[in-house]
PyMOL Python script that loads the backbone (N, CA, C, O; Angstrom):
from pymol import cmd

cmd.read_pdbstr("""\
ATOM      1  N   MET A   1       9.890 -11.185  -2.250  1.00  0.00           N
ATOM      2  CA  MET A   1       9.647 -12.127  -1.169  1.00  0.00           C
ATOM      3  C   MET A   1      10.330 -11.584   0.089  1.00  0.00           C
ATOM      4  O   MET A   1      11.476 -11.135   0.054  1.00  0.00           O
ATOM      5  N   TRP A   2       9.601 -11.638   1.182  1.00  0.00           N
ATOM      6  CA  TRP A   2      10.114 -11.176   2.461  1.00  0.00           C
ATOM      7  C   TRP A   2      10.745 -12.338   3.219  1.00  0.00           C
ATOM      8  O   TRP A   2      10.262 -13.469   3.152  1.00  0.00           O
ATOM      9  N   THR A   3      11.819 -12.055   3.936  1.00  0.00           N
ATOM     10  CA  THR A   3      12.294 -13.044   4.906  1.00  0.00           C
ATOM     11  C   THR A   3      11.372 -12.929   6.123  1.00  0.00           C
ATOM     12  O   THR A   3      10.719 -11.904   6.317  1.00  0.00           O
ATOM     13  N   LEU A   4      11.324 -13.961   6.921  1.00  0.00           N
ATOM     14  CA  LEU A   4      10.453 -13.939   8.093  1.00  0.00           C
ATOM     15  C   LEU A   4      10.811 -12.783   9.027  1.00  0.00           C
ATOM     16  O   LEU A   4       9.927 -12.095   9.537  1.00  0.00           O
ATOM     17  N   GLN A   5      12.082 -12.578   9.244  1.00  0.00           N
ATOM     18  CA  GLN A   5      12.507 -11.497  10.144  1.00  0.00           C
ATOM     19  C   GLN A   5      12.091 -10.137   9.605  1.00  0.00           C
ATOM     20  O   GLN A   5      11.595  -9.293  10.351  1.00  0.00           O
ATOM     21  N   ASP A   6      12.295  -9.922   8.286  1.00  0.00           N
ATOM     22  CA  ASP A   6      11.889  -8.645   7.696  1.00  0.00           C
ATOM     23  C   ASP A   6      10.377  -8.459   7.759  1.00  0.00           C
ATOM     24  O   ASP A   6       9.897  -7.355   8.014  1.00  0.00           O
ATOM     25  N   ALA A   7       9.632  -9.527   7.529  1.00  0.00           N
ATOM     26  CA  ALA A   7       8.173  -9.446   7.592  1.00  0.00           C
ATOM     27  C   ALA A   7       7.708  -9.108   9.010  1.00  0.00           C
ATOM     28  O   ALA A   7       6.751  -8.354   9.188  1.00  0.00           O
ATOM     29  N   LYS A   8       8.383  -9.665  10.014  1.00  0.00           N
ATOM     30  CA  LYS A   8       8.047  -9.332  11.408  1.00  0.00           C
ATOM     31  C   LYS A   8       8.316  -7.853  11.683  1.00  0.00           C
ATOM     32  O   LYS A   8       7.492  -7.148  12.266  1.00  0.00           O
ATOM     33  N   ASN A   9       9.475  -7.412  11.254  1.00  0.00           N
ATOM     34  CA  ASN A   9       9.880  -6.033  11.524  1.00  0.00           C
ATOM     35  C   ASN A   9       9.020  -5.014  10.782  1.00  0.00           C
ATOM     36  O   ASN A   9       8.822  -3.901  11.270  1.00  0.00           O
ATOM     37  N   ARG A  10       8.514  -5.378   9.621  1.00  0.00           N
ATOM     38  CA  ARG A  10       7.745  -4.441   8.796  1.00  0.00           C
ATOM     39  C   ARG A  10       6.362  -4.997   8.494  1.00  0.00           C
ATOM     40  O   ARG A  10       5.880  -4.896   7.365  1.00  0.00           O
ATOM     41  N   PHE A  11       5.722  -5.585   9.504  1.00  0.00           N
ATOM     42  CA  PHE A  11       4.443  -6.254   9.299  1.00  0.00           C
ATOM     43  C   PHE A  11       3.378  -5.305   8.744  1.00  0.00           C
ATOM     44  O   PHE A  11       2.560  -5.716   7.921  1.00  0.00           O
ATOM     45  N   SER A  12       3.376  -4.068   9.174  1.00  0.00           N
ATOM     46  CA  SER A  12       2.405  -3.101   8.651  1.00  0.00           C
ATOM     47  C   SER A  12       2.563  -2.926   7.141  1.00  0.00           C
ATOM     48  O   SER A  12       1.568  -2.821   6.424  1.00  0.00           O
ATOM     49  N   ALA A  13       3.790  -2.894   6.661  1.00  0.00           N
ATOM     50  CA  ALA A  13       4.032  -2.766   5.226  1.00  0.00           C
ATOM     51  C   ALA A  13       3.567  -4.013   4.484  1.00  0.00           C
ATOM     52  O   ALA A  13       3.026  -3.920   3.383  1.00  0.00           O
ATOM     53  N   VAL A  14       3.780  -5.182   5.090  1.00  0.00           N
ATOM     54  CA  VAL A  14       3.318  -6.442   4.484  1.00  0.00           C
ATOM     55  C   VAL A  14       1.801  -6.416   4.355  1.00  0.00           C
ATOM     56  O   VAL A  14       1.262  -6.750   3.300  1.00  0.00           O
ATOM     57  N   VAL A  15       1.112  -6.024   5.420  1.00  0.00           N
ATOM     58  CA  VAL A  15      -0.354  -5.969   5.414  1.00  0.00           C
ATOM     59  C   VAL A  15      -0.855  -4.911   4.434  1.00  0.00           C
ATOM     60  O   VAL A  15      -1.807  -5.158   3.694  1.00  0.00           O
ATOM     61  N   ASP A  16      -0.240  -3.763   4.420  1.00  0.00           N
ATOM     62  CA  ASP A  16      -0.660  -2.698   3.494  1.00  0.00           C
ATOM     63  C   ASP A  16      -0.550  -3.155   2.042  1.00  0.00           C
ATOM     64  O   ASP A  16      -1.447  -2.899   1.239  1.00  0.00           O
ATOM     65  N   ALA A  17       0.543  -3.826   1.707  1.00  0.00           N
ATOM     66  CA  ALA A  17       0.725  -4.310   0.336  1.00  0.00           C
ATOM     67  C   ALA A  17      -0.319  -5.382   0.001  1.00  0.00           C
ATOM     68  O   ALA A  17      -0.847  -5.406  -1.110  1.00  0.00           O
ATOM     69  N   ALA A  18      -0.616  -6.263   0.956  1.00  0.00           N
ATOM     70  CA  ALA A  18      -1.634  -7.300   0.727  1.00  0.00           C
ATOM     71  C   ALA A  18      -3.003  -6.664   0.531  1.00  0.00           C
ATOM     72  O   ALA A  18      -3.767  -7.098  -0.331  1.00  0.00           O
ATOM     73  N   LEU A  19      -3.322  -5.646   1.315  1.00  0.00           N
ATOM     74  CA  LEU A  19      -4.600  -4.954   1.173  1.00  0.00           C
ATOM     75  C   LEU A  19      -4.697  -4.213  -0.152  1.00  0.00           C
ATOM     76  O   LEU A  19      -5.795  -3.989  -0.662  1.00  0.00           O
ATOM     77  N   ALA A  20      -3.555  -3.832  -0.708  1.00  0.00           N
ATOM     78  CA  ALA A  20      -3.529  -3.146  -2.001  1.00  0.00           C
ATOM     79  C   ALA A  20      -3.662  -4.129  -3.167  1.00  0.00           C
ATOM     80  O   ALA A  20      -3.595  -3.729  -4.329  1.00  0.00           O
ATOM     81  N   GLY A  21      -3.849  -5.404  -2.859  1.00  0.00           N
ATOM     82  CA  GLY A  21      -4.050  -6.393  -3.917  1.00  0.00           C
ATOM     83  C   GLY A  21      -2.794  -7.111  -4.351  1.00  0.00           C
ATOM     84  O   GLY A  21      -2.791  -7.778  -5.385  1.00  0.00           O
ATOM     85  N   GLN A  22      -1.727  -6.989  -3.583  1.00  0.00           N
ATOM     86  CA  GLN A  22      -0.474  -7.646  -3.924  1.00  0.00           C
ATOM     87  C   GLN A  22      -0.129  -8.678  -2.846  1.00  0.00           C
ATOM     88  O   GLN A  22       0.450  -8.314  -1.823  1.00  0.00           O
ATOM     89  N   PRO A  23      -0.467  -9.945  -3.049  1.00  0.00           N
ATOM     90  CA  PRO A  23      -0.126 -10.960  -2.042  1.00  0.00           C
ATOM     91  C   PRO A  23       1.371 -10.943  -1.757  1.00  0.00           C
ATOM     92  O   PRO A  23       2.185 -10.809  -2.670  1.00  0.00           O
ATOM     93  N   GLN A  24       1.722 -11.080  -0.487  1.00  0.00           N
ATOM     94  CA  GLN A  24       3.110 -10.991  -0.043  1.00  0.00           C
ATOM     95  C   GLN A  24       3.616 -12.364   0.376  1.00  0.00           C
ATOM     96  O   GLN A  24       3.042 -13.002   1.258  1.00  0.00           O
ATOM     97  N   GLU A  25       4.683 -12.810  -0.253  1.00  0.00           N
ATOM     98  CA  GLU A  25       5.289 -14.098   0.073  1.00  0.00           C
ATOM     99  C   GLU A  25       6.330 -13.912   1.173  1.00  0.00           C
ATOM    100  O   GLU A  25       7.100 -12.951   1.164  1.00  0.00           O
ATOM    101  N   VAL A  26       6.337 -14.849   2.121  1.00  0.00           N
ATOM    102  CA  VAL A  26       7.289 -14.801   3.231  1.00  0.00           C
ATOM    103  C   VAL A  26       8.047 -16.121   3.253  1.00  0.00           C
ATOM    104  O   VAL A  26       7.450 -17.193   3.153  1.00  0.00           O
ATOM    105  N   SER A  27       9.359 -16.034   3.386  1.00  0.00           N
ATOM    106  CA  SER A  27      10.179 -17.245   3.425  1.00  0.00           C
ATOM    107  C   SER A  27      10.719 -17.470   4.831  1.00  0.00           C
ATOM    108  O   SER A  27      10.881 -16.536   5.616  1.00  0.00           O
ATOM    109  N   ARG A  28      10.991 -18.727   5.120  1.00  0.00           N
ATOM    110  CA  ARG A  28      11.612 -19.102   6.397  1.00  0.00           C
ATOM    111  C   ARG A  28      12.798 -19.993   6.058  1.00  0.00           C
ATOM    112  O   ARG A  28      12.661 -20.999   5.361  1.00  0.00           O
ATOM    113  N   ARG A  29      13.942 -19.614   6.554  1.00  0.00           N
ATOM    114  CA  ARG A  29      15.189 -20.347   6.295  1.00  0.00           C
ATOM    115  C   ARG A  29      15.439 -20.546   4.798  1.00  0.00           C
ATOM    116  O   ARG A  29      15.904 -21.600   4.364  1.00  0.00           O
ATOM    117  N   GLY A  30      15.116 -19.502   4.018  1.00  0.00           N
ATOM    118  CA  GLY A  30      15.383 -19.517   2.587  1.00  0.00           C
ATOM    119  C   GLY A  30      14.369 -20.262   1.738  1.00  0.00           C
ATOM    120  O   GLY A  30      14.537 -20.347   0.521  1.00  0.00           O
ATOM    121  N   LYS A  31      13.317 -20.805   2.347  1.00  0.00           N
ATOM    122  CA  LYS A  31      12.298 -21.552   1.594  1.00  0.00           C
ATOM    123  C   LYS A  31      10.953 -20.853   1.732  1.00  0.00           C
ATOM    124  O   LYS A  31      10.628 -20.350   2.807  1.00  0.00           O
ATOM    125  N   PRO A  32      10.161 -20.814   0.654  1.00  0.00           N
ATOM    126  CA  PRO A  32       8.836 -20.193   0.760  1.00  0.00           C
ATOM    127  C   PRO A  32       8.025 -20.839   1.884  1.00  0.00           C
ATOM    128  O   PRO A  32       7.974 -22.063   1.998  1.00  0.00           O
ATOM    129  N   ALA A  33       7.389 -19.996   2.720  1.00  0.00           N
ATOM    130  CA  ALA A  33       6.653 -20.517   3.869  1.00  0.00           C
ATOM    131  C   ALA A  33       5.172 -20.167   3.821  1.00  0.00           C
ATOM    132  O   ALA A  33       4.324 -21.054   3.924  1.00  0.00           O
ATOM    133  N   VAL A  34       4.850 -18.893   3.666  1.00  0.00           N
ATOM    134  CA  VAL A  34       3.449 -18.470   3.680  1.00  0.00           C
ATOM    135  C   VAL A  34       3.241 -17.329   2.692  1.00  0.00           C
ATOM    136  O   VAL A  34       4.184 -16.710   2.199  1.00  0.00           O
ATOM    137  N   VAL A  35       1.954 -17.079   2.426  1.00  0.00           N
ATOM    138  CA  VAL A  35       1.560 -15.931   1.613  1.00  0.00           C
ATOM    139  C   VAL A  35       0.535 -15.144   2.413  1.00  0.00           C
ATOM    140  O   VAL A  35      -0.438 -15.708   2.913  1.00  0.00           O
ATOM    141  N   VAL A  36       0.753 -13.844   2.533  1.00  0.00           N
ATOM    142  CA  VAL A  36      -0.190 -12.966   3.215  1.00  0.00           C
ATOM    143  C   VAL A  36      -1.013 -12.285   2.129  1.00  0.00           C
ATOM    144  O   VAL A  36      -0.473 -11.642   1.228  1.00  0.00           O
ATOM    145  N   LEU A  37      -2.347 -12.439   2.232  1.00  0.00           N
ATOM    146  CA  LEU A  37      -3.223 -11.803   1.263  1.00  0.00           C
ATOM    147  C   LEU A  37      -4.412 -11.199   1.983  1.00  0.00           C
ATOM    148  O   LEU A  37      -4.672 -11.518   3.143  1.00  0.00           O
ATOM    149  N   SER A  38      -5.130 -10.331   1.298  1.00  0.00           N
ATOM    150  CA  SER A  38      -6.253  -9.646   1.932  1.00  0.00           C
ATOM    151  C   SER A  38      -7.385 -10.622   2.201  1.00  0.00           C
ATOM    152  O   SER A  38      -7.492 -11.663   1.553  1.00  0.00           O
ATOM    153  N   ALA A  39      -8.227 -10.276   3.164  1.00  0.00           N
ATOM    154  CA  ALA A  39      -9.380 -11.115   3.493  1.00  0.00           C
ATOM    155  C   ALA A  39     -10.318 -11.226   2.302  1.00  0.00           C
ATOM    156  O   ALA A  39     -10.925 -12.277   2.093  1.00  0.00           O
ATOM    157  N   ALA A  40     -10.447 -10.166   1.519  1.00  0.00           N
ATOM    158  CA  ALA A  40     -11.318 -10.195   0.338  1.00  0.00           C
ATOM    159  C   ALA A  40     -10.788 -11.190  -0.697  1.00  0.00           C
ATOM    160  O   ALA A  40     -11.561 -11.953  -1.276  1.00  0.00           O
ATOM    161  N   ASP A  41      -9.473 -11.185  -0.930  1.00  0.00           N
ATOM    162  CA  ASP A  41      -8.882 -12.144  -1.872  1.00  0.00           C
ATOM    163  C   ASP A  41      -9.066 -13.575  -1.378  1.00  0.00           C
ATOM    164  O   ASP A  41      -9.372 -14.473  -2.163  1.00  0.00           O
ATOM    165  N   TYR A  42      -8.881 -13.783  -0.082  1.00  0.00           N
ATOM    166  CA  TYR A  42      -9.047 -15.114   0.500  1.00  0.00           C
ATOM    167  C   TYR A  42     -10.492 -15.592   0.348  1.00  0.00           C
ATOM    168  O   TYR A  42     -10.727 -16.741  -0.026  1.00  0.00           O
ATOM    169  N   ALA A  43     -11.453 -14.724   0.635  1.00  0.00           N
ATOM    170  CA  ALA A  43     -12.867 -15.092   0.499  1.00  0.00           C
ATOM    171  C   ALA A  43     -13.200 -15.418  -0.946  1.00  0.00           C
ATOM    172  O   ALA A  43     -13.950 -16.359  -1.206  1.00  0.00           O
ATOM    173  N   ARG A  44     -12.662 -14.665  -1.885  1.00  0.00           N
ATOM    174  CA  ARG A  44     -12.904 -14.914  -3.308  1.00  0.00           C
ATOM    175  C   ARG A  44     -12.320 -16.270  -3.726  1.00  0.00           C
ATOM    176  O   ARG A  44     -12.945 -17.013  -4.483  1.00  0.00           O
ATOM    177  N   MET A  45     -11.129 -16.582  -3.235  1.00  0.00           N
ATOM    178  CA  MET A  45     -10.509 -17.872  -3.569  1.00  0.00           C
ATOM    179  C   MET A  45     -11.308 -19.032  -2.996  1.00  0.00           C
ATOM    180  O   MET A  45     -11.502 -20.046  -3.667  1.00  0.00           O
ATOM    181  N   ARG A  46     -11.775 -18.889  -1.752  1.00  0.00           N
ATOM    182  CA  ARG A  46     -12.580 -19.961  -1.132  1.00  0.00           C
ATOM    183  C   ARG A  46     -13.893 -20.165  -1.871  1.00  0.00           C
ATOM    184  O   ARG A  46     -14.309 -21.304  -2.087  1.00  0.00           O
ATOM    185  N   ALA A  47     -14.553 -19.080  -2.263  1.00  0.00           N
ATOM    186  CA  ALA A  47     -15.818 -19.190  -2.987  1.00  0.00           C
ATOM    187  C   ALA A  47     -15.609 -19.876  -4.329  1.00  0.00           C
ATOM    188  O   ALA A  47     -16.415 -20.718  -4.726  1.00  0.00           O
ATOM    189  N   ALA A  48     -14.542 -19.527  -5.027  1.00  0.00           N
ATOM    190  CA  ALA A  48     -14.258 -20.157  -6.317  1.00  0.00           C
ATOM    191  C   ALA A  48     -13.979 -21.644  -6.149  1.00  0.00           C
ATOM    192  O   ALA A  48     -14.429 -22.454  -6.959  1.00  0.00           O
ATOM    193  N   ALA A  49     -13.246 -22.008  -5.112  1.00  0.00           N
ATOM    194  CA  ALA A  49     -12.942 -23.423  -4.867  1.00  0.00           C
ATOM    195  C   ALA A  49     -14.210 -24.196  -4.522  1.00  0.00           C
ATOM    196  O   ALA A  49     -14.378 -25.335  -4.958  1.00  0.00           O
ATOM    197  N   THR A  50     -15.095 -23.593  -3.752  1.00  0.00           N
ATOM    198  CA  THR A  50     -16.339 -24.246  -3.375  1.00  0.00           C
ATOM    199  C   THR A  50     -17.222 -24.466  -4.596  1.00  0.00           C
ATOM    200  O   THR A  50     -17.840 -25.522  -4.725  1.00  0.00           O
ATOM    201  N   GLU A  51     -17.290 -23.492  -5.487  1.00  0.00           N
ATOM    202  CA  GLU A  51     -18.095 -23.628  -6.707  1.00  0.00           C
ATOM    203  C   GLU A  51     -17.578 -24.754  -7.589  1.00  0.00           C
ATOM    204  O   GLU A  51     -18.372 -25.518  -8.139  1.00  0.00           O
ATOM    205  N   ARG A  52     -16.270 -24.871  -7.733  1.00  0.00           N
ATOM    206  CA  ARG A  52     -15.689 -25.915  -8.582  1.00  0.00           C
ATOM    207  C   ARG A  52     -15.861 -27.298  -7.975  1.00  0.00           C
ATOM    208  O   ARG A  52     -16.022 -28.283  -8.696  1.00  0.00           O
ATOM    209  N   ARG A  53     -15.826 -27.370  -6.648  1.00  0.00           N
ATOM    210  CA  ARG A  53     -15.818 -28.655  -5.972  1.00  0.00           C
ATOM    211  C   ARG A  53     -17.157 -29.368  -6.085  1.00  0.00           C
ATOM    212  O   ARG A  53     -17.175 -30.580  -6.299  1.00  0.00           O
ATOM    213  N   GLY A  54     -18.263 -28.677  -5.953  1.00  0.00           N
ATOM    214  CA  GLY A  54     -19.567 -29.321  -5.958  1.00  0.00           C
ATOM    215  C   GLY A  54     -19.827 -30.019  -4.632  1.00  0.00           C
ATOM    216  O   GLY A  54     -18.995 -29.989  -3.725  1.00  0.00           O
ATOM    217  N   SER A  55     -20.978 -30.640  -4.533  1.00  0.00           N
ATOM    218  CA  SER A  55     -21.345 -31.272  -3.272  1.00  0.00           C
ATOM    219  C   SER A  55     -20.895 -32.727  -3.237  1.00  0.00           C
ATOM    220  O   SER A  55     -20.595 -33.324  -4.271  1.00  0.00           O
ATOM    221  N   PHE A  56     -20.855 -33.279  -2.049  1.00  0.00           N
ATOM    222  CA  PHE A  56     -20.485 -34.679  -1.877  1.00  0.00           C
ATOM    223  C   PHE A  56     -21.535 -35.588  -2.524  1.00  0.00           C
ATOM    224  O   PHE A  56     -21.194 -36.626  -3.090  1.00  0.00           O
ATOM    225  N   VAL A  57     -22.795 -35.204  -2.441  1.00  0.00           N
ATOM    226  CA  VAL A  57     -23.876 -35.985  -3.064  1.00  0.00           C
ATOM    227  C   VAL A  57     -23.665 -36.033  -4.575  1.00  0.00           C
ATOM    228  O   VAL A  57     -23.800 -37.096  -5.182  1.00  0.00           O
ATOM    229  N   GLN A  58     -23.336 -34.897  -5.191  1.00  0.00           N
ATOM    230  CA  GLN A  58     -23.066 -34.880  -6.633  1.00  0.00           C
ATOM    231  C   GLN A  58     -21.892 -35.786  -6.972  1.00  0.00           C
ATOM    232  O   GLN A  58     -21.903 -36.470  -7.995  1.00  0.00           O
ATOM    233  N   HIS A  59     -20.892 -35.790  -6.123  1.00  0.00           N
ATOM    234  CA  HIS A  59     -19.728 -36.648  -6.335  1.00  0.00           C
ATOM    235  C   HIS A  59     -20.144 -38.118  -6.333  1.00  0.00           C
ATOM    236  O   HIS A  59     -19.737 -38.877  -7.213  1.00  0.00           O
ATOM    237  N   LEU A  60     -20.951 -38.523  -5.352  1.00  0.00           N
ATOM    238  CA  LEU A  60     -21.391 -39.912  -5.278  1.00  0.00           C
ATOM    239  C   LEU A  60     -22.277 -40.290  -6.460  1.00  0.00           C
ATOM    240  O   LEU A  60     -22.173 -41.396  -6.990  1.00  0.00           O
ATOM    241  N   LEU A  61     -23.137 -39.382  -6.864  1.00  0.00           N
ATOM    242  CA  LEU A  61     -24.026 -39.672  -7.984  1.00  0.00           C
ATOM    243  C   LEU A  61     -23.299 -39.746  -9.322  1.00  0.00           C
ATOM    244  O   LEU A  61     -23.837 -40.292 -10.285  1.00  0.00           O
ATOM    245  N   SER A  62     -22.097 -39.211  -9.397  1.00  0.00           N
ATOM    246  CA  SER A  62     -21.342 -39.245 -10.649  1.00  0.00           C
ATOM    247  C   SER A  62     -20.702 -40.608 -10.908  1.00  0.00           C
ATOM    248  O   SER A  62     -20.234 -40.866 -12.017  1.00  0.00           O
ATOM    249  N   PHE A  63     -20.675 -41.492  -9.894  1.00  0.00           N
ATOM    250  CA  PHE A  63     -20.116 -42.828 -10.085  1.00  0.00           C
ATOM    251  C   PHE A  63     -21.034 -43.646 -10.985  1.00  0.00           C
ATOM    252  O   PHE A  63     -22.251 -43.468 -10.940  1.00  0.00           O
ATOM    253  N   PRO A  64     -20.479 -44.536 -11.801  1.00  0.00           N
ATOM    254  CA  PRO A  64     -21.346 -45.367 -12.646  1.00  0.00           C
ATOM    255  C   PRO A  64     -22.171 -46.314 -11.782  1.00  0.00           C
ATOM    256  O   PRO A  64     -21.719 -46.788 -10.740  1.00  0.00           O
ATOM    257  N   SER A  65     -23.377 -46.573 -12.237  1.00  0.00           N
ATOM    258  CA  SER A  65     -24.236 -47.476 -11.472  1.00  0.00           C
ATOM    259  C   SER A  65     -23.739 -48.907 -11.651  1.00  0.00           C
ATOM    260  O   SER A  65     -23.072 -49.211 -12.640  1.00  0.00           O
ATOM    261  N   PRO A  66     -24.060 -49.793 -10.697  1.00  0.00           N
ATOM    262  CA  PRO A  66     -23.604 -51.186 -10.803  1.00  0.00           C
ATOM    263  C   PRO A  66     -24.154 -51.884 -12.037  1.00  0.00           C
ATOM    264  O   PRO A  66     -23.561 -52.855 -12.507  1.00  0.00           O
ATOM    265  N   ALA A  67     -25.278 -51.408 -12.573  1.00  0.00           N
ATOM    266  CA  ALA A  67     -25.867 -52.037 -13.758  1.00  0.00           C
ATOM    267  C   ALA A  67     -25.088 -51.706 -15.026  1.00  0.00           C
ATOM    268  O   ALA A  67     -25.247 -52.383 -16.042  1.00  0.00           O
ATOM    269  N   THR A  68     -24.254 -50.679 -14.978  1.00  0.00           N
ATOM    270  CA  THR A  68     -23.473 -50.281 -16.146  1.00  0.00           C
ATOM    271  C   THR A  68     -22.265 -51.201 -16.286  1.00  0.00           C
ATOM    272  O   THR A  68     -21.400 -51.225 -15.410  1.00  0.00           O
ATOM    273  N   PRO A  69     -22.198 -51.962 -17.386  1.00  0.00           N
ATOM    274  CA  PRO A  69     -21.033 -52.848 -17.534  1.00  0.00           C
ATOM    275  C   PRO A  69     -19.759 -52.035 -17.763  1.00  0.00           C
ATOM    276  O   PRO A  69     -19.762 -51.036 -18.482  1.00  0.00           O
ATOM    277  N   ASP A  70     -18.714 -52.467 -17.160  1.00  0.00           N
ATOM    278  CA  ASP A  70     -17.413 -51.855 -17.386  1.00  0.00           C
ATOM    279  C   ASP A  70     -16.383 -52.969 -17.465  1.00  0.00           C
ATOM    280  O   ASP A  70     -16.736 -54.147 -17.412  1.00  0.00           O
ATOM    281  N   GLU A  71     -15.132 -52.613 -17.590  1.00  0.00           N
ATOM    282  CA  GLU A  71     -14.080 -53.622 -17.760  1.00  0.00           C
ATOM    283  C   GLU A  71     -14.000 -54.575 -16.575  1.00  0.00           C
ATOM    284  O   GLU A  71     -13.730 -55.762 -16.759  1.00  0.00           O
ATOM    285  N   ARG A  72     -14.224 -54.090 -15.387  1.00  0.00           N
ATOM    286  CA  ARG A  72     -14.069 -54.932 -14.208  1.00  0.00           C
ATOM    287  C   ARG A  72     -15.143 -56.022 -14.141  1.00  0.00           C
ATOM    288  O   ARG A  72     -14.860 -57.136 -13.700  1.00  0.00           O
ATOM    289  N   THR A  73     -16.361 -55.716 -14.569  1.00  0.00           N
ATOM    290  CA  THR A  73     -17.429 -56.715 -14.479  1.00  0.00           C
ATOM    291  C   THR A  73     -17.285 -57.796 -15.546  1.00  0.00           C
ATOM    292  O   THR A  73     -17.908 -58.851 -15.432  1.00  0.00           O
ATOM    293  N   GLN A  74     -16.488 -57.559 -16.569  1.00  0.00           N
ATOM    294  CA  GLN A  74     -16.320 -58.521 -17.640  1.00  0.00           C
ATOM    295  C   GLN A  74     -15.135 -59.453 -17.418  1.00  0.00           C
ATOM    296  O   GLN A  74     -14.922 -60.372 -18.209  1.00  0.00           O
ATOM    297  N   VAL A  75     -14.376 -59.239 -16.381  1.00  0.00           N
ATOM    298  CA  VAL A  75     -13.203 -60.060 -16.104  1.00  0.00           C
ATOM    299  C   VAL A  75     -13.630 -61.248 -15.247  1.00  0.00           C
ATOM    300  O   VAL A  75     -14.284 -61.083 -14.217  1.00  0.00           O
ATOM    301  N   ALA A  76     -13.250 -62.444 -15.686  1.00  0.00           N
ATOM    302  CA  ALA A  76     -13.559 -63.648 -14.924  1.00  0.00           C
ATOM    303  C   ALA A  76     -12.466 -63.911 -13.900  1.00  0.00           C
ATOM    304  O   ALA A  76     -11.286 -63.736 -14.204  1.00  0.00           O
ATOM    305  N   PRO A  77     -12.834 -64.330 -12.688  1.00  0.00           N
ATOM    306  CA  PRO A  77     -11.797 -64.619 -11.692  1.00  0.00           C
ATOM    307  C   PRO A  77     -10.993 -65.858 -12.082  1.00  0.00           C
ATOM    308  O   PRO A  77     -11.499 -66.738 -12.778  1.00  0.00           O
ATOM    309  N   ARG A  78      -9.776 -65.923 -11.645  1.00  0.00           N
ATOM    310  CA  ARG A  78      -8.936 -67.087 -11.946  1.00  0.00           C
ATOM    311  C   ARG A  78      -9.217 -68.209 -10.955  1.00  0.00           C
ATOM    312  O   ARG A  78      -9.684 -67.972  -9.841  1.00  0.00           O
ATOM    313  N   ASP A  79      -8.930 -69.407 -11.372  1.00  0.00           N
ATOM    314  CA  ASP A  79      -9.086 -70.564 -10.485  1.00  0.00           C
ATOM    315  C   ASP A  79      -8.002 -70.557  -9.423  1.00  0.00           C
ATOM    316  O   ASP A  79      -6.837 -70.288  -9.715  1.00  0.00           O
ATOM    317  N   VAL A  80      -8.385 -70.849  -8.206  1.00  0.00           N
ATOM    318  CA  VAL A  80      -7.442 -70.898  -7.100  1.00  0.00           C
ATOM    319  C   VAL A  80      -7.626 -72.214  -6.381  1.00  0.00           C
ATOM    320  O   VAL A  80      -8.751 -72.595  -6.057  1.00  0.00           O
ATOM    321  N   SER A  81      -6.541 -72.910  -6.130  1.00  0.00           N
ATOM    322  CA  SER A  81      -6.650 -74.147  -5.365  1.00  0.00           C
ATOM    323  C   SER A  81      -5.913 -73.961  -4.051  1.00  0.00           C
ATOM    324  O   SER A  81      -4.841 -73.357  -4.002  1.00  0.00           O
ATOM    325  N   PHE A  82      -6.501 -74.486  -2.992  1.00  0.00           N
ATOM    326  CA  PHE A  82      -5.914 -74.357  -1.657  1.00  0.00           C
ATOM    327  C   PHE A  82      -5.343 -75.667  -1.202  1.00  0.00           C
ATOM    328  O   PHE A  82      -4.804 -75.756  -0.099  1.00  0.00           O
TER     329      PHE A  82
END
""", "prot")
cmd.dss("prot")
cmd.show_as("cartoon", "prot")
cmd.util.cbc("prot")
cmd.orient("prot")
């Protein structure tokens, strides 16, 4: 893991290592802050996330239809007096 100052001073080395397939972690004030990775790795990660996520329409269609009985539709409301 690189400190932020070291990563600034040796940015070419950070980029070279990321391009070689080794993501580089950079810390700020002793805590992990960012990861530098190659554009190809980033594109691959985004494509994989998009494939897993599916579309918003698919998400909506996965909800049970109102005609499907579930626990909530079988519960009777309680009496309330005002």
